[in-house]
C-alpha distance (Angstrom), angle and dihedral (degrees) to the residues before:
residue distance angle dihedral
X1 . . .
X2 3.76 . .
X3 3.95 111.4 .
X4 3.78 101.1 165.7
X5 3.83 143.0 16.8
X6 3.74 117.3 -154.5
X7 3.82 120.7 -165.8
X8 3.88 119.1 -153.4
X9 3.84 115.2 -164.4
X10 3.78 136.9 176.1
X11 3.70 117.6 -116.2
X12 3.90 94.1 -158.2
X13 3.72 140.7 26.3
X14 3.86 119.8 -88.5
X15 3.85 121.7 18.9
X16 3.71 104.2 -0.8
X17 3.81 95.8 159.3
X18 3.84 100.5 -108.1
X19 3.84 95.9 140.8
X20 3.88 93.2 44.5
X21 3.90 88.8 50.0
X22 3.90 91.8 46.4
X23 3.63 91.0 50.4
X24 3.70 92.3 50.1
X25 3.68 91.9 51.2
X26 3.74 93.5 49.9
X27 3.96 91.2 49.6
X28 3.80 90.8 49.5
X29 3.76 93.9 49.7
X30 3.80 92.1 52.1
X31 3.79 88.5 52.8
X32 3.81 88.7 53.9
X33 3.76 91.6 54.3
X34 3.90 94.9 -104.7
X35 3.78 121.9 133.9
X36 3.79 105.4 -132.6
X37 3.79 134.8 173.4
X38 3.80 134.8 -169.1
X39 3.72 126.1 -121.3
X40 3.72 124.9 -168.7
X41 3.88 109.4 174.5
X42 3.67 97.0 -168.8
X43 3.72 138.0 23.3
X44 3.79 137.6 161.4
X45 3.85 138.4 -166.6
X46 3.57 133.1 -168.6
X47 3.86 113.3 -124.9
X48 3.79 93.3 -143.8
X49 3.79 101.9 41.3
X50 3.82 98.4 30.4
X51 3.88 98.2 39.4
X52 3.88 95.2 127.3
X53 3.81 87.5 51.8
X54 3.72 96.5 55.3
X55 3.76 101.2 29.3
X56 3.85 94.5 79.1
X57 3.81 93.9 54.3
X58 3.80 95.6 40.3
X59 3.78 91.2 53.2
X60 3.74 86.4 60.9
X61 3.78 97.9 48.0
X62 3.83 92.4 -99.8
X63 3.72 137.8 103.5
X64 3.90 124.2 -147.3
X65 3.80 135.6 121.9
X66 3.76 135.6 -116.0
X67 3.87 89.9 -98.3
X68 3.80 92.3 59.6
X69 3.71 91.0 47.8
X70 3.85 93.4 50.2
X71 3.72 94.3 45.6
X72 3.69 91.6 49.9
X73 3.74 91.8 55.0
X74 3.78 92.2 52.8
X75 3.83 92.7 45.8
X76 3.82 122.8 95.8
X77 3.84 92.2 -126.5
X78 3.67 145.8 83.3
X79 3.79 97.0 -138.8
X80 3.91 120.1 127.2
X81 3.72 125.7 -92.0
X82 3.92 87.3 -115.8
X83 3.76 93.1 63.7
X84 3.83 91.8 48.8
X85 3.77 86.4 51.7
X86 3.74 106.8 25.8
X87 3.92 97.6 170.5
X88 3.79 116.2 49.9
X89 3.79 120.0 168.6
X90 3.87 121.8 -164.6
X91 3.76 116.7 -151.8
X92 3.71 132.4 -152.7
X93 3.77 120.9 -138.5
X94 3.68 109.9 -131.5
X95 3.86 143.3 127.1
X96 3.70 84.4 -79.4
X97 3.85 110.6 29.6
X98 3.74 113.0 -131.0
X99 3.79 135.4 167.5
X100 3.78 124.3 -102.0
X101 3.79 97.2 -161.3
X102 3.66 145.6 -28.1
X103 3.89 116.1 -130.6
X104 3.90 109.5 -152.4
X105 3.80 122.9 -170.1
X106 3.75 115.5 -155.5
X107 3.79 133.8 152.5
X108 3.87 88.4 -2.6
X109 3.78 88.2 -61.7
X110 3.93 128.5 115.1
X111 3.73 118.8 -131.0
X112 3.71 122.2 -171.8
X113 3.80 122.1 -158.4
X114 3.71 101.8 -164.3
X115 3.81 126.2 -162.9
X116 3.87 107.2 159.2
X117 3.76 100.2 -1.0
X118 3.85 97.4 118.1
X119 3.77 94.5 50.3
X120 3.89 91.6 44.9
X121 3.90 91.9 44.7
X122 3.99 91.5 56.2
X123 3.85 89.1 50.4
X124 3.86 90.7 48.2
X125 3.81 92.4 47.5
X126 3.81 97.0 -116.2
X127 3.85 98.5 -43.0
X128 3.91 88.9 144.1
X129 3.88 93.9 45.7
X130 3.84 94.8 101.0
X131 3.71 95.0 44.0
X132 3.75 89.5 50.6
X133 3.81 91.9 46.7
X134 3.78 90.9 50.9
X135 3.70 100.3 47.5
X136 3.84 119.5 109.9
X137 3.85 92.4 -147.2
X138 3.81 135.3 8.1
X139 3.72 122.6 -160.6
X140 3.76 117.7 -166.1
X141 3.92 110.8 -150.2
X142 3.70 137.4 -177.0
X143 3.83 140.1 -164.0
X144 3.77 86.7 -88.7
X145 3.79 95.7 62.0
X146 3.69 112.8 96.9
X147 3.67 123.0 -111.5
X148 3.96 91.3 -133.4
X149 3.75 90.7 60.4
X150 3.76 97.2 45.9
X151 3.82 91.1 46.3
X152 3.82 93.3 57.0
X153 3.83 85.8 72.9
X154 3.81 88.0 53.4
X155 3.70 91.8 52.9
X156 3.76 94.3 48.7
X157 3.70 91.0 52.4
X158 3.73 95.9 47.3
X159 3.74 95.5 45.7
X160 3.87 95.0 46.0
X161 3.85 93.0 47.5
X162 3.87 94.2 47.9
X163 3.87 90.4 47.8
X164 3.69 92.5 51.2
X165 3.89 96.0 45.7
X166 3.91 90.7 46.0
X167 3.96 86.8 59.1
X168 3.79 90.4 58.6
X169 3.72 110.9 41.3
X170 3.84 143.2 45.3
X171 3.77 98.1 -134.2
X172 3.90 129.0 27.7
X173 3.78 112.6 -157.1
X174 4.02 104.8 -158.8
X175 3.83 113.7 -159.6
X176 3.83 113.3 -159.6
X177 3.80 123.5 -147.6
X178 3.89 129.4 -111.1
X179 3.84 107.1 -24.8
X180 3.84 95.2 -40.0
X181 3.82 113.1 146.0
X182 3.82 94.3 -146.8
X183 3.80 123.4 17.0
X184 3.82 94.7 -165.5
X185 3.91 125.2 25.3
X186 3.79 92.4 -142.6
X187 3.76 94.2 57.6
X188 3.88 116.1 114.5
X189 3.78 105.6 -168.6
X190 3.88 123.4 -164.7
X191 3.68 95.0 -161.2
X192 3.83 131.1 25.1
X193 3.75 123.4 -156.4
X194 3.68 124.0 -174.8
X195 3.82 124.7 -167.1
X196 3.75 136.9 -165.5
X197 3.86 132.3 150.6
X198 3.70 111.6 -55.2
X199 3.94 96.3 4.3
X200 3.76 146.5 64.7
X201 3.80 116.8 -163.1
X202 3.77 126.0 -158.1
X203 3.80 117.3 -151.1
X204 3.73 132.9 -166.6
X205 3.74 101.4 -111.1
X206 3.77 98.1 -146.7
X207 3.93 89.6 54.9
X208 3.81 93.2 42.6
X209 3.83 89.9 56.0
X210 3.89 92.8 45.5
X211 3.76 88.3 53.1
X212 3.87 90.8 48.9
X213 3.78 91.6 46.6
X214 3.99 89.2 50.3
X215 3.88 89.1 57.5
X216 3.80 94.7 38.3
X217 3.82 120.4 -176.7
X218 3.74 138.8 95.8
X219 3.86 124.6 -65.2
X220 3.85 93.7 5.9
X221 3.83 108.1 -176.8
X222 3.87 120.5 -115.4
X223 3.95 86.3 -123.1
X224 3.76 89.9 66.0
X225 3.85 96.4 45.4
X226 3.91 94.1 42.6
X227 3.74 90.4 50.1
X228 3.75 88.1 67.7
X229 3.90 96.2 54.5
X230 3.75 146.7 27.0
X231 3.87 123.7 -118.1
X232 3.80 114.0 -112.9
X233 3.71 88.2 -135.0
X234 3.86 139.3 11.8
X235 3.73 118.6 -154.2
X236 3.85 119.4 -160.3
X237 3.89 115.9 -133.3
X238 3.72 128.1 -174.8
X239 3.83 131.1 -153.6
X240 3.82 112.6 -88.4
X241 3.83 135.7 -177.1
X242 3.87 111.4 -85.9
X243 3.80 93.2 -111.9
X244 3.78 92.2 54.4
X245 3.82 105.3 36.5
X246 3.75 98.8 88.7
X247 3.93 94.5 53.0
X248 3.89 88.4 41.4
X249 3.80 91.6 55.0
X250 3.74 92.8 42.0
X251 3.90 91.3 60.4
X252 3.93 88.7 46.6
X253 3.85 91.1 53.3
X254 3.76 99.9 38.7
X255 3.86 95.7 89.7
X256 3.77 92.2 53.0
X257 3.84 91.9 49.5
X258 3.89 88.6 50.8
X259 3.76 91.4 58.3
X260 3.77 92.6 56.4
X261 3.91 101.9 37.5
């Protein structure tokens, strides 16, 4: 039964360290005898720049990124990467960047919302064939389709996956994307942890959500939200070798987790 929801956000654009912090929290909770699971509602990759990241999953008829894979490995669960990350967008690099497809996981089924998939698939000599064949539903879309209609599928996938994950763990650690303050509007965190180079900030979740509600809107940045409140605690962090950084951050965050659990 779900006891706690932790939200991890980035306090800067670029590589803030969200996935590393999320992994360290998951690892620490397991050592404390708690059953945790990660949840990353939305993620995206660029086919050109992130080809190595998505090639492995595409070659098996699936689509998820490295973050989902790493988070699943740290979670105390056997659920699929697609449930941990129910909405994954694949972008195309062009003069006017546009998305190729959205992969949505809902009710243990894969839905593809395809925009430029067929054209790209021909260029890539059938790289997406297996993903296409294994999909339970394929929706072809155009620029004329309304964003609201398409996002209904996103909402279904996120809500369904969060509900299922919550049934099977004690703590859900939710990782946001980019520098977005709240990755899903229905989320009600108990703790909010922000990260940027050199520092982890701990925020009162109630005050954080009040600040978010004051600003109101979609994809509000953490910069705007945190400008309205002070963290209850700041934790200094130092650069570490890649092989040691998760364990290092785990020990830095352990006292905070003990306060709440």
